[in-house]
C-alpha positions as CSV (number, residue, x, y, z in Angstrom):
1,M,-45.1,-1.2,-30.4
2,R,-42.3,-0.4,-32.8
3,Y,-42.2,3.1,-31.3
4,F,-41.7,1.9,-27.7
5,R,-39.2,-0.7,-28.9
6,M,-37.1,2.1,-30.6
7,L,-37.5,4.3,-27.6
8,G,-36.1,1.5,-25.4
9,I,-33.0,1.0,-27.6
10,V,-32.4,4.8,-27.6
11,L,-32.7,5.0,-23.8
12,L,-30.2,2.0,-23.4
13,L,-27.6,3.6,-25.8
14,V,-27.9,6.8,-23.8
15,S,-27.4,5.0,-20.4
16,C,-24.4,3.2,-21.8
17,A,-22.8,6.4,-23.0
18,N,-23.5,8.0,-19.8
19,D,-21.9,5.5,-17.5
20,G,-19.0,4.8,-19.8
21,M,-19.9,1.3,-20.4
22,G,-20.4,-0.4,-23.8
23,R,-17.9,2.0,-25.5
24,E,-15.4,0.1,-27.7
25,D,-12.7,2.5,-27.0
26,L,-12.6,1.6,-23.2
27,P,-10.9,-1.6,-22.1
28,D,-12.9,-4.0,-20.0
29,I,-12.7,-3.4,-16.1
30,P,-9.9,-5.5,-14.6
31,V,-11.5,-8.1,-12.2
32,S,-9.4,-9.4,-9.3
33,T,-9.6,-13.1,-8.8
34,G,-9.3,-15.1,-5.6
35,E,-9.9,-14.1,-2.0
36,K,-10.1,-10.4,-1.2
37,I,-6.8,-9.2,0.3
38,A,-7.6,-8.2,3.8
39,G,-4.3,-7.0,4.9
40,G,-2.7,-4.9,7.6
41,S,0.7,-3.1,7.8
42,V,3.6,-3.2,10.2
43,L,6.5,-0.8,10.1
44,Q,8.3,-1.9,13.3
45,V,9.9,-4.9,11.7
46,F,12.9,-4.4,14.0
47,F,10.6,-5.2,17.1
48,L,9.5,-8.2,15.3
49,A,13.0,-9.4,14.6
50,G,13.9,-9.0,18.4
51,R,14.4,-12.0,20.5
52,Q,12.1,-10.7,23.3
53,N,9.1,-10.3,20.9
54,N,6.5,-13.0,20.7
55,G,5.2,-11.8,17.4
56,T,2.0,-9.9,16.5
57,D,-1.7,-10.3,17.5
58,I,-2.9,-8.7,14.2
59,V,-4.7,-11.8,12.8
60,D,-6.6,-12.5,16.1
61,R,-7.7,-8.9,16.6
62,T,-8.5,-7.9,13.1
63,N,-9.1,-11.1,11.0
64,A,-6.2,-10.0,8.6
65,N,-5.4,-12.6,6.0
66,W,-2.4,-10.7,4.7
67,L,0.5,-8.7,6.5
68,A,2.6,-6.1,4.8
69,M,6.0,-5.9,6.4
70,S,7.6,-2.5,5.7
71,P,11.2,-2.1,7.0
72,L,12.8,1.2,6.4
73,I,16.1,0.7,4.6
74,P,18.6,3.5,3.9
75,L,20.8,3.9,1.0
76,S,24.3,5.0,1.9
77,R,27.2,6.6,0.0
78,Q,30.5,4.8,0.0
79,N,33.4,7.3,0.4
80,S,36.1,4.8,-0.3
81,G,36.1,5.6,-4.1
82,G,35.6,1.8,-4.8
83,F,33.4,0.3,-7.5
84,R,30.3,0.5,-5.2
85,P,29.5,4.1,-4.7
86,Y,26.0,3.4,-3.4
87,E,24.9,0.5,-1.2
88,F,21.9,-0.8,0.8
89,P,22.6,-3.0,3.8
90,V,21.0,-6.1,2.0
91,S,22.6,-8.9,4.3
92,E,21.7,-7.1,7.4
93,E,18.1,-6.4,6.4
94,T,17.4,-9.8,5.0
95,F,18.8,-11.4,8.2
96,K,16.3,-9.3,10.1
97,M,13.5,-10.1,7.8
98,R,14.1,-13.8,8.2
99,R,13.7,-13.5,12.0
100,A,10.7,-11.3,11.7
101,I,9.0,-13.6,9.3
102,E,9.5,-16.5,11.6
103,K,7.7,-14.5,14.3
104,V,4.8,-13.5,12.3
105,L,4.3,-16.9,11.0
106,S,4.2,-18.2,14.5
107,S,1.3,-15.8,15.1
108,G,-0.9,-17.1,12.6
109,V,0.1,-15.0,9.6
110,Q,-0.2,-17.0,6.3
111,N,0.3,-14.5,3.5
112,I,3.1,-11.8,3.5
113,L,3.7,-8.8,1.3
114,L,7.3,-7.5,1.5
115,K,7.2,-3.8,1.1
116,P,10.6,-2.1,1.7
117,L,10.7,1.6,2.3
118,T,13.8,2.9,0.8
119,S,15.2,6.0,2.1
120,F,17.7,8.2,0.1
121,A,18.1,10.9,2.8
122,A,21.9,10.3,3.0
123,I,22.3,11.5,-0.6
124,S,19.4,13.6,-1.2
125,D,18.4,17.2,-0.2
126,S,14.9,16.0,0.8
127,N,13.9,13.6,3.5
128,F,10.9,12.5,1.4
129,W,11.9,9.7,-1.0
130,G,9.4,10.9,-3.5
131,D,11.6,13.9,-4.3
132,F,14.8,11.9,-4.8
133,F,16.5,12.0,-8.1
134,L,20.1,12.1,-9.4
135,E,21.7,14.3,-12.0
136,T,23.7,12.1,-14.2
137,E,23.2,8.9,-16.0
138,T,26.3,7.4,-14.3
139,E,24.9,8.2,-10.9
140,W,21.5,6.6,-11.7
141,Q,23.0,3.4,-13.1
142,E,25.3,3.0,-10.0
143,M,22.3,3.6,-7.7
144,E,20.1,1.2,-9.6
145,K,22.7,-1.6,-9.2
146,A,22.3,-1.3,-5.4
147,Y,18.5,-1.0,-5.7
148,T,18.4,-4.1,-7.8
149,E,20.4,-6.0,-5.4
150,L,18.3,-5.1,-2.5
151,F,15.1,-6.2,-4.1
152,L,16.5,-9.4,-5.4
153,G,17.6,-10.2,-1.9
154,F,14.0,-9.6,-0.6
155,A,12.6,-11.6,-3.5
156,A,14.8,-14.5,-2.5
157,L,13.1,-14.8,0.9
158,S,10.0,-16.2,-1.0
159,D,12.2,-19.3,-1.7
160,E,12.7,-19.8,2.0
161,F,9.2,-18.8,3.0
162,P,6.4,-19.7,0.6
163,Q,4.0,-17.6,2.6
164,V,5.9,-14.5,1.1
165,G,3.5,-14.2,-1.8
166,M,3.9,-10.7,-3.0
167,L,6.8,-7.9,-3.3
168,S,6.3,-4.3,-3.8
169,I,9.1,-3.0,-6.0
170,G,9.1,0.6,-4.6
171,N,7.1,2.8,-2.4
172,E,6.1,6.4,-3.2
173,L,9.1,7.0,-5.5
174,R,7.5,9.7,-7.7
175,E,10.6,11.2,-9.3
176,F,12.7,7.8,-9.6
177,A,9.6,5.9,-11.0
178,T,8.6,8.5,-13.5
179,R,12.1,9.5,-14.7
180,R,13.3,5.7,-14.9
181,P,10.5,3.7,-16.0
182,D,12.8,1.5,-18.2
183,F,14.7,0.6,-15.2
184,F,11.6,-0.6,-13.3
185,K,10.4,-2.5,-16.3
186,G,13.8,-4.3,-16.4
187,L,13.7,-5.0,-12.6
188,I,10.1,-6.5,-13.1
189,A,11.2,-8.7,-16.0
190,R,14.2,-10.1,-13.9
191,L,12.0,-10.8,-10.9
192,R,9.5,-12.5,-13.2
193,A,12.1,-14.8,-14.7
194,D,13.8,-15.6,-11.3
195,Y,10.6,-15.8,-9.1
196,P,7.7,-16.6,-11.4
197,N,5.3,-17.4,-8.3
198,L,5.8,-14.1,-6.6
199,K,3.2,-11.6,-7.2
200,L,4.5,-8.0,-8.0
201,T,3.2,-4.4,-7.3
202,Y,4.4,-1.0,-6.9
203,S,3.2,1.3,-4.1
204,A,2.3,4.7,-5.7
205,N,1.5,7.6,-3.6
206,W,-1.9,9.1,-4.0
207,D,-0.5,11.9,-6.2
208,E,1.6,9.8,-8.6
209,Y,-0.3,6.6,-9.4
210,E,-1.7,8.3,-12.6
211,S,1.8,9.0,-14.0
212,I,3.2,5.5,-13.7
213,T,3.8,3.9,-16.9
214,F,4.6,0.3,-16.1
215,W,1.3,-0.9,-14.4
216,E,0.6,-3.4,-17.0
217,D,3.8,-5.2,-16.2
218,L,2.6,-5.9,-12.7
219,D,0.0,-8.0,-11.0
220,Y,-1.6,-5.1,-9.1
221,L,-1.9,-1.3,-9.4
222,G,-0.8,-0.3,-6.0
223,V,-2.1,2.9,-4.4
224,N,-1.2,4.4,-1.2
225,S,-4.5,6.2,-0.3
226,Y,-3.8,9.4,1.4
227,F,-6.1,11.5,-0.6
228,P,-7.1,15.0,0.7
229,L,-10.8,14.5,1.4
230,V,-12.8,16.7,3.8
231,D,-11.9,19.9,5.8
232,A,-14.2,19.2,8.7
233,K,-13.0,18.4,12.1
234,T,-15.2,15.3,12.5
235,P,-16.4,14.4,9.0
236,Q,-19.4,12.1,8.8
237,V,-19.5,8.9,6.8
238,E,-21.6,10.2,3.9
239,E,-19.6,13.3,3.2
240,I,-16.4,11.3,3.3
241,K,-17.9,8.9,0.7
242,E,-19.0,12.0,-1.5
243,A,-15.3,13.1,-1.5
244,F,-14.1,9.7,-2.4
245,L,-16.3,9.4,-5.5
246,P,-14.3,11.5,-8.0
247,I,-11.2,9.7,-6.6
248,K,-12.8,6.3,-7.2
249,N,-13.6,7.2,-10.9
250,D,-10.0,8.4,-11.5
251,V,-8.6,5.2,-10.0
252,L,-10.9,3.1,-12.1
253,S,-9.9,5.0,-15.3
254,V,-6.2,4.2,-14.6
255,A,-7.1,0.5,-13.9
256,R,-9.0,0.3,-17.1
257,R,-6.2,1.7,-19.2
258,S,-3.7,-0.8,-17.5
259,G,-5.9,-3.8,-17.4
260,V,-4.6,-4.4,-13.8
261,P,-6.8,-4.7,-10.7
262,V,-6.3,-2.1,-7.9
263,L,-4.7,-3.1,-4.6
264,F,-4.6,-0.3,-2.0
265,T,-1.1,-1.1,-0.7
266,E,-1.7,1.4,2.1
267,Y,-4.9,2.9,3.3
268,G,-5.4,4.6,6.6
269,F,-6.5,7.6,8.6
270,R,-5.3,9.4,11.7
271,S,-7.4,9.6,14.9
272,I,-7.0,13.4,15.0
273,D,-9.1,16.5,14.5
274,N,-9.2,17.6,10.7
275,G,-7.3,14.4,9.7
276,L,-8.7,14.1,6.3
277,R,-7.8,17.6,5.2
278,R,-4.1,16.9,4.3
279,P,-3.4,13.5,5.9
280,W,0.3,13.7,5.5
281,D,0.7,17.1,7.2
282,N,-0.8,16.7,10.8
283,G,2.4,16.7,12.8
284,P,3.9,14.0,14.9
285,N,1.9,11.3,16.6
286,Q,1.1,12.4,20.1
287,V,-0.9,11.0,23.1
288,G,-3.9,13.1,24.2
289,V,-3.5,15.9,21.7
290,N,-6.5,16.6,19.3
291,V,-7.5,13.0,19.4
292,N,-10.5,12.2,17.3
293,L,-11.4,8.5,17.3
294,E,-14.8,9.1,15.7
295,A,-13.1,10.7,12.6
296,Q,-10.8,7.8,12.0
297,A,-13.5,5.2,12.4
298,N,-16.0,7.1,10.1
299,A,-13.1,7.3,7.5
300,Y,-12.6,3.5,7.6
301,I,-16.2,2.9,7.2
302,A,-16.5,5.3,4.3
303,F,-13.5,3.7,2.5
304,Y,-14.9,0.3,2.8
305,E,-18.4,1.3,1.6
306,T,-16.8,3.1,-1.5
307,F,-14.2,0.7,-2.6
308,W,-14.2,-2.8,-0.9
309,D,-17.0,-4.6,-2.8
310,E,-15.8,-3.5,-6.3
311,P,-14.7,-6.5,-8.3
312,W,-11.7,-4.4,-9.7
313,V,-10.3,-3.8,-6.2
314,A,-8.1,-6.8,-5.0
315,G,-8.2,-5.5,-1.3
316,G,-5.7,-3.6,0.7
317,F,-3.6,-3.1,3.7
318,F,-4.6,-0.8,6.4
319,W,-1.9,1.5,7.8
320,E,-0.9,0.6,10.5
321,W,-0.7,-1.9,13.3
322,F,1.4,-1.3,16.3
323,V,3.5,-4.1,17.5
324,E,2.8,-4.4,21.1
325,V,5.9,-5.0,23.3
326,D,3.6,-6.8,25.7
327,L,0.7,-8.7,24.1
328,N,-1.0,-9.0,27.5
329,N,-1.4,-5.2,27.4
330,P,-3.3,-4.4,24.3
331,G,-4.5,-1.2,23.2
332,F,-2.3,1.1,25.4
333,R,-1.8,3.5,22.5
334,S,-5.6,3.9,22.1
335,N,-5.3,7.6,23.3
336,E,-2.9,8.8,20.6
337,N,-3.7,10.8,17.5
338,G,-1.6,8.7,14.9
339,W,-2.3,6.1,12.4
340,Y,-2.4,3.1,14.7
341,I,-5.9,1.4,15.0
342,N,-5.0,-0.8,18.0
343,G,-7.6,-0.4,20.8
344,K,-9.4,2.3,18.9
345,P,-13.0,2.1,17.4
346,A,-11.4,1.7,14.0
347,E,-10.0,-1.6,15.1
348,A,-13.6,-3.0,15.5
349,V,-14.5,-1.5,12.1
350,V,-11.6,-3.3,10.4
351,R,-12.3,-6.5,12.2
352,E,-15.9,-6.5,11.2
353,Q,-15.2,-5.8,7.6
354,Y,-12.3,-8.4,7.4
355,S,-14.6,-11.1,9.1
356,R,-16.7,-11.0,5.9
357,V,-13.6,-12.2,4.0
358,S,-12.5,-14.9,6.4
359,N,-16.0,-16.4,6.8
């Protein structure tokens, strides 16, 4: 009996070592509390703010309990030589956001993530905001003043609309976020002090989340999940899940180090042939060109089966929902090869998954 008891102890220790559990040098897995965030993303905030638009049908059609609103906001360089060399159109953008928020609230949306997409194309050699950086300390500080003003303006909307429960303090700003972490830590501290009830995240691109050093200051470790996965034209669910496994382990490792649960601030897949090879590099959205609805639906299923039930995953926001100009004509973009899920088989996959959260 003593032999078998000792053998059992040895096997238990080996098992713990193999799965990484039970080691004192690893922090506990962060656990997300509360209802799973079953969110969707809308980029066309200008449509929502328009007088002729009636809102969005995203809640009725997908069972989403959160909406991420992602306006594209450009930084401009002022040529007057004044004290404000850089500026975001804060007043204009917050005015539009008020109108847009009113529209989505009338559509049944109860929880909102504000996730501004900041563009630096006017002062940068690259159109991708992840490559943006400045040469001098003076330039950084002047730009950061404008950036702070913008995000304080968006955070203030939570005072007017309590449904605004979360703010993303940046989106895919690889060079900015890794070169200026102290700025982001200071911005987080100020937002915490002025808006203590507002949850905060940062939306890191798939290739930068491991290098962010201020996760522990935030409520959620935000990941935009556009990882290269499978080369096949129409990958099947099981092979997509297999490709996700090492990614899952890497994300969990970062979450453990930071002690913060993971929120997929964007996750999505195009309805296009070979769409999982290099998701960011498939050309413009087009109607009737290499459309592959099965590949998109399979990818959503694989994502949910890999991540969704993990206690360290707070949920996520699918990318993206098209704002129908005419809500009586849903799904008219169902034959295009882009990210939209409206009217495609992926919409039914999302609706079924999200129904488990709302029920």
